[in-house]
Structures are given as structure tokens and as C-alpha cells.
C-alpha positions as CSV (number, residue, x, y, z in Angstrom):
1,M,47.0,75.0,117.7
2,I,48.8,78.3,118.9
3,K,48.5,79.8,115.4
4,R,44.7,79.0,115.5
5,L,44.1,80.6,118.8
6,Q,46.1,83.6,117.9
7,Y,43.6,83.9,114.6
8,F,40.6,83.2,116.8
9,N,41.8,85.9,119.1
10,A,42.2,88.3,116.5
11,V,38.9,87.6,114.8
12,V,37.1,88.5,118.3
13,E,39.2,91.6,118.7
14,T,39.0,93.0,115.0
15,G,35.8,91.6,114.5
16,S,36.5,90.7,110.9
17,I,38.3,87.6,109.3
18,S,39.5,90.0,106.4
19,E,40.9,92.4,108.9
20,T,42.6,89.2,110.7
21,S,44.2,88.2,107.4
22,R,45.8,91.8,106.9
23,V,47.2,91.7,110.7
24,F,48.9,88.3,110.0
25,D,49.7,89.0,106.2
26,V,47.8,85.7,104.9
27,Q,44.8,85.2,102.7
28,P,41.2,85.3,104.4
29,S,40.5,81.6,103.3
30,S,43.6,80.7,105.4
31,V,42.0,82.3,108.7
32,S,38.8,80.6,107.8
33,R,40.3,77.2,107.6
34,Q,42.4,77.6,110.9
35,L,39.1,78.6,112.6
36,A,37.2,75.6,110.8
37,A,39.7,73.2,112.2
38,L,39.9,74.7,115.6
39,E,35.9,74.1,115.7
40,E,36.3,70.6,114.6
41,E,38.8,69.9,117.1
42,L,36.8,71.2,119.9
43,G,33.7,69.9,118.5
44,V,31.6,73.2,118.9
45,R,31.0,76.3,116.7
46,L,32.6,79.1,118.4
47,I,31.8,82.0,115.6
48,N,28.7,82.8,113.4
49,R,29.9,84.1,110.3
50,N,28.2,85.9,107.2
51,T,29.4,87.8,104.4
52,R,29.9,91.2,106.6
53,T,30.4,90.3,110.2
54,V,31.6,87.7,112.8
55,S,29.7,87.0,116.2
56,L,30.6,84.7,119.0
57,T,28.4,81.9,119.8
58,E,28.0,81.3,123.6
59,A,30.7,78.7,123.6
60,G,32.8,81.2,122.0
61,K,32.5,83.6,124.3
62,T,33.8,81.2,127.2
63,F,36.4,79.7,125.0
64,Y,37.8,83.4,124.3
65,S,38.5,84.2,128.0
66,Y,40.6,80.7,128.1
67,S,42.4,81.5,124.7
68,Q,43.2,85.0,125.7
69,H,45.1,83.8,129.0
70,I,46.8,81.0,126.9
71,V,48.1,83.3,124.3
72,A,49.2,86.0,126.7
73,S,51.3,83.5,128.8
74,L,53.0,82.0,125.6
75,D,54.1,85.5,124.4
76,E,55.2,86.2,128.3
77,A,57.2,83.0,128.0
78,R,58.6,83.9,124.8
79,R,59.7,87.1,126.1
80,T,61.3,85.5,129.4
81,I,63.2,83.2,127.2
82,N,64.4,86.0,124.9
83,D,65.5,87.9,128.1
84,L,67.4,84.7,129.2
85,Q,69.2,84.7,125.9
86,D,70.3,88.1,126.1
87,I,71.1,88.6,129.8
88,P,72.7,85.7,131.9
89,K,70.6,84.8,134.6
90,G,68.8,81.5,136.4
91,K,70.4,78.8,138.1
92,L,73.8,77.6,137.0
93,V,75.0,73.8,138.1
94,V,78.6,73.2,138.1
95,S,80.1,69.9,139.0
96,S,84.2,69.9,139.6
97,T,86.3,67.5,141.5
98,V,86.9,68.4,145.0
99,G,90.5,69.5,144.8
100,Y,90.1,71.6,141.8
101,G,86.9,73.1,143.0
102,E,88.3,74.2,146.2
103,A,91.7,75.5,144.9
104,V,90.5,77.1,141.4
105,I,86.8,77.5,141.1
106,L,85.8,78.6,144.7
107,P,88.0,81.6,145.0
108,L,86.8,82.8,141.6
109,V,83.1,82.4,142.4
110,N,82.8,86.0,144.3
111,G,84.0,87.9,141.2
112,F,81.7,86.0,139.2
113,R,78.7,86.7,141.4
114,Q,79.6,90.6,141.4
115,R,79.9,90.9,137.6
116,Y,76.9,88.5,136.8
117,P,74.4,89.1,140.0
118,E,71.4,87.3,138.1
119,V,73.3,84.1,138.0
120,E,72.7,81.8,140.9
121,I,75.6,79.3,141.2
122,S,75.3,75.8,142.5
123,L,78.6,74.0,142.9
124,E,78.6,70.3,143.3
125,L,82.2,69.0,144.4
126,S,82.8,65.3,143.8
127,E,85.3,62.9,142.8
128,R,82.4,60.8,141.0
129,V,82.1,61.7,137.3
130,K,78.5,63.1,136.6
131,D,76.1,62.4,133.7
132,L,75.4,66.0,132.5
133,I,72.0,65.1,131.4
134,E,70.8,62.4,134.0
135,D,72.4,65.2,136.8
136,N,71.2,68.3,135.4
137,I,74.7,69.6,135.1
138,D,75.2,72.9,133.1
139,V,79.1,72.7,133.2
140,A,81.4,70.0,134.5
141,I,85.1,70.6,135.3
142,R,87.3,67.6,134.2
143,S,90.6,66.3,133.4
144,G,91.5,64.0,130.5
145,E,90.2,63.1,127.3
146,L,86.6,63.8,126.1
147,A,85.1,60.5,124.9
148,D,81.6,61.6,124.5
149,S,80.7,63.4,121.3
150,S,77.5,65.0,122.4
151,L,79.7,67.3,124.7
152,V,82.1,70.5,123.8
153,A,85.2,70.8,125.9
154,R,87.0,74.1,126.5
155,K,90.5,74.1,128.0
156,L,91.0,75.8,131.2
157,Q,94.7,75.0,131.7
158,D,97.5,72.5,131.5
159,N,98.0,70.1,134.6
160,D,101.2,71.3,135.6
161,F,102.2,68.4,137.8
162,I,105.4,68.9,140.1
163,L,106.8,66.8,143.0
164,C,106.8,68.3,146.4
165,A,106.9,67.3,149.9
166,S,106.9,69.5,153.3
167,P,110.5,71.0,154.4
168,E,110.3,68.5,157.6
169,Y,109.8,65.2,155.4
170,L,112.9,66.4,153.3
171,E,115.1,67.0,156.5
172,T,114.5,63.4,157.6
173,G,114.4,61.3,154.6
174,S,117.0,59.9,152.3
175,S,119.1,62.3,149.9
176,L,117.2,63.1,146.7
177,S,119.0,64.7,143.6
178,T,117.8,62.5,140.7
179,P,114.6,60.8,139.9
180,E,116.2,57.4,140.4
181,E,116.3,58.1,144.2
182,L,112.7,58.2,144.2
183,V,112.5,54.5,145.4
184,D,114.1,55.0,148.3
185,H,111.3,57.6,149.5
186,Q,107.7,57.4,150.9
187,C,105.6,58.3,147.6
188,I,102.0,59.3,148.1
189,R,100.2,58.1,145.3
190,Y,96.9,59.6,143.9
191,G,94.6,56.4,143.8
192,Y,92.8,57.6,140.5
193,A,92.8,54.9,137.6
194,G,95.2,55.6,135.1
195,W,96.9,58.2,137.3
196,Q,98.9,55.9,139.4
197,H,102.3,55.7,137.8
198,W,104.8,58.3,137.7
199,Y,106.5,59.2,134.2
200,L,109.6,61.4,133.7
201,M,108.5,63.2,130.6
202,G,111.2,63.6,127.8
203,E,112.7,61.6,125.1
204,P,112.5,59.0,125.7
205,L,109.6,58.5,128.1
206,E,110.6,56.9,131.4
207,K,108.3,55.2,133.7
208,L,109.7,55.7,137.2
209,A,110.3,53.2,139.9
210,I,109.0,55.0,143.3
211,G,109.0,53.8,146.7
212,N,106.1,52.4,148.8
213,G,103.9,54.9,150.7
214,L,100.2,55.8,150.9
215,E,97.5,55.9,148.5
216,V,94.5,58.5,148.6
217,N,91.7,59.0,146.1
218,T,91.8,63.0,146.3
219,V,94.1,65.6,145.4
220,N,93.2,67.3,148.7
221,G,93.9,63.9,150.4
222,Q,97.4,64.0,148.8
223,K,97.8,67.6,150.0
224,Q,96.9,66.9,153.4
225,L,99.4,64.0,153.8
226,L,102.1,66.1,152.6
227,L,101.4,68.6,155.2
228,S,101.7,65.9,157.5
229,H,105.2,65.0,156.4
230,C,104.0,61.8,155.2
231,G,106.3,61.6,151.9
232,I,106.6,63.1,148.5
233,A,103.8,63.4,145.9
234,L,103.2,64.0,142.4
235,I,100.6,66.7,142.6
236,P,99.0,69.7,140.1
237,H,100.6,73.0,140.9
238,W,97.4,74.6,141.4
239,A,96.6,72.2,144.4
240,V,99.7,73.4,146.4
241,A,100.4,77.0,145.0
242,N,99.4,78.6,148.3
243,E,101.7,76.3,150.1
244,L,104.7,76.4,148.2
245,K,104.3,80.3,148.6
246,S,104.1,80.3,152.0
247,G,106.9,77.4,152.5
248,R,104.8,74.9,153.8
249,L,105.8,72.6,151.0
250,Q,108.6,72.4,148.6
251,Q,108.9,71.6,145.2
252,V,111.3,68.5,144.5
253,L,113.5,68.1,141.7
254,P,112.3,71.1,139.7
255,D,114.6,70.7,136.9
256,Y,112.4,67.8,135.6
257,H,109.2,67.3,134.1
258,F,107.0,64.7,135.7
259,S,103.4,63.4,134.9
260,P,101.2,60.7,136.2
261,Q,100.3,59.7,132.5
262,A,102.2,59.1,129.5
263,T,101.0,62.1,127.8
264,P,100.4,65.7,129.1
265,T,96.9,66.3,130.5
266,A,94.6,69.5,130.9
267,T,91.4,70.6,132.6
268,Y,88.4,71.2,130.8
269,A,85.3,72.8,131.1
270,I,82.5,70.6,129.9
271,Y,79.1,71.1,128.5
272,L,76.4,69.9,126.4
273,K,76.5,70.6,122.4
274,R,73.6,72.6,121.7
275,E,72.7,74.9,118.8
276,M,72.8,77.6,121.5
277,V,74.7,77.8,124.6
278,S,72.9,79.5,127.4
279,P,74.3,82.9,128.4
280,K,75.0,81.8,131.9
281,V,77.2,78.9,130.9
282,R,79.1,80.7,128.0
283,V,79.7,83.8,130.5
284,F,80.9,81.4,133.5
285,I,83.4,79.5,131.2
286,D,84.6,82.5,129.5
287,Y,84.9,84.1,133.1
288,L,87.2,81.2,134.2
289,I,89.4,81.5,131.1
290,E,89.7,85.0,131.7
291,Q,90.7,84.7,135.4
292,I,93.0,81.9,135.0
293,H,94.7,83.1,132.1
294,G,94.6,86.9,132.7
295,G,97.2,87.1,135.4
296,K,94.5,87.9,137.8
297,Q,94.8,84.4,139.7
298,R,97.5,82.4,139.2
299,F,97.6,78.6,140.0
């Protein structure tokens, strides 16, 4: 339909089917067929033709005013889309867990906005795993394996889990010099499916017996319980980096490597698998990786 409108407009503006054929580099018969098909579709004659000239009918004059606007709007839409493919701009919806979003993503947002001021970020922090299509998510930040083949994952960083507690708790609790002594402590579990056990990584892999304590379903919840001197938690290093630096929390058993799963885990930026990735998505993920691995922001 659009090609027919373009031919029709060109015939009106050049006054010639043959000249229109030269503009579009097609045979005059092709232009004539498209015009005839347009008239048949509309059920009205638009152009009076003879061997030398063409002239608009009354209906053709009215239709031409609309056709001009349609083709002009399409051209403008194409220019806008092409610009979007070159310059990162528009609304970018990012979904992340609360803990990772607050600890890692939010501190990087201002720097990203300064570099790409035409990208408007909408950051949704939730423990619920959202569907990228149904929830109109551009980028999702997730940990674990990628099950959906329609998605692409780029690794942001390994989940470097550590044991930590507040100095106040450690002063009052039982001694703790080996992993086996964790059974005598208040252990704060992360109540996320698949992450409720604590493993001592190595050969062989050892599933640890740990003491009863509290359970909470967010990493931030774990951190708050740690700061309230409630016990020991297995938690990602990025979640407590600032508290470790300030001394409000202290790493426990630093010579051992722990994990809440039997295999190491990582955090990924997830987006839909498409032939062309939107520039705003591409530059956002590139920026996260640059900042996380470039030494400008350590977690």
C-alpha cells in the first residue's frame, strides 16, 4: 500500500508516469499497475490518463492531500527509528532484585545518565522474577542459570559469597575457627528457593550443618539482621562491601570458600534475543560491565 501511495504522489508531483518510473528505477508499466491497483482498492478513479499527460480527478485531488501526509509521516517515522538506532535514547526499563539494585545498580545510574542524557531509566526493584515481554522489561538483572532460549545473558560478575557478622555478635558468640563450628551459631538463612543450604566449596564438596537462626527472603534483610547483631550470614560480598570497609561488619572464616549452591553462581544482565539490540540496552549493559570490572566501582 505504501509503495502505491509513493508512486501516486510522484505521478501527481512530476505529472508523468514515465518520469515517476525513472525516479523509482522501475518500468512505466509497473507504475501503471500500482496506480490501477490503488484505484481498484479504493473503488474510485484517481487519475485521468492519456498518452502524454495525467490529470487528477476530483477524488484524486482529495486523496492526494491525505496521501501526502501519510507518506510524510512514514518518512518521519523512519528517520526517527534510524536516529534511535544510532543514538541511545528513550525509556529504558530495568528490573533487578532489591539487594543488587540498591548496592550495585543505583550507585552507577548517575554516571550513566551523564554519559547518555537522552536515556530515561526506570528501575524496578523487586524479588519477583518478571517476564521481560509481559512486563515490558528491557534489561533484567538476575542470578542463576538461564532457562529461556529466547533470552540473552551477559555476565556482570561472579557472586562472591562470604560469611560475615557484626563485631558485637562475634564478641558474645561461641568460638568460631572452623566451618564445623557454625552449628553452634545463629545462622541467618536467605529464604530463596535453592539457596537455603551452605556449602564449603572444594574437593570434595561439603554440605555444612549450620545452627538455627533467622530466615529472610532478601539480601538487604540479611544485611539488616547482621547489623542488628542477630548472627552470621552467607551473603554476596557486593551486598556488604561498604559495611566491611567501615568495620560495621566483619568477614568470618576468610580462608574458606562458601556458596549457597553446589556450583558457583553469577549475576547476569538479561535481555530479549533480537536481530538488532536497541542502542539504549547495549550501552547500558556495556556501562555496567565497564564500571564493575574497570576498577571504578568495586563490589
